[in-house]
N, C-alpha and C positions, 0 to 999 in steps of 0.2 A: 252867484256870484258873490253877493254880499250877504250871504247867510250867517246865520248865529253860529260862533264857535260851539264845537260840540264838548260836553266837559269830558274829560278822561276818567275812566273807570278806576276806582282805587286799586293799587297795586297789591293788595293783601288779598283780592279776591281772586288772583291768579294761582295758576299751579307752579310748583317748583320746577324748573327745567335745566339742563344743562347746555351749555355751547360750547365748542372748542374751534381755536383758531388754526386754519389751515397752514398758516406762513409760520407763525410762532409756536405752535401746541399749546398756547394758553388755553385753561379751562375756565370756565365762568358759572355760576350758579345764579339762577335768579328766578323772580316772578314772572311766568309768561302772560301778559296782557291780552286782552281782546284782539289787539293788531297784531300779535303774532310776535312782539319784541320784549326783550327780556327787560324787566324792571328790576331797579334796586340789585342790579347785577354786582357779584364778589368774585374776586378771583380764588380759584381753589387750588390749593398747594398741598392739602392731605384731607383726611376722613374726617379729621377735627373740624376744620373749616367748614364743612357741610354740615356737620352737627350743631356747630357755633350759629350758623346761618338759620338752621331750622328753629333753634331755639329763640332766637332773636326774633322770629317771625311767627312764633306759636303755632309752629308746624310740627305735628308729630313725625318722629324720625321712624318710618316705617320699613318693613323688608322690601315693599316696593319701591320704595325710595333708595333704600341701598342697593337694590339690584341696578338702579339706573346709573349709580355712580361709576364712571370710567374706571377700568380694571387697574390703573396702576394708582389708583388712590384708595383701593378696597383694604389694603393691609395694615 
């Protein structure tokens, strides 16, 4: 009940993941934390946004990550 607050894991330790809104169709990329939530999420409007996100967080842009990009942003 009055336990200590757990320290949040650093967001950089997460894996990049995409989420899309069912209502607006907006797509986000972020780092998936241990609790399943996206951290440091950024709106994706093009493939360039994904490349910039990876560069800013020191994540190599691999073929595996490119395959996860929603189809409308691959071109």
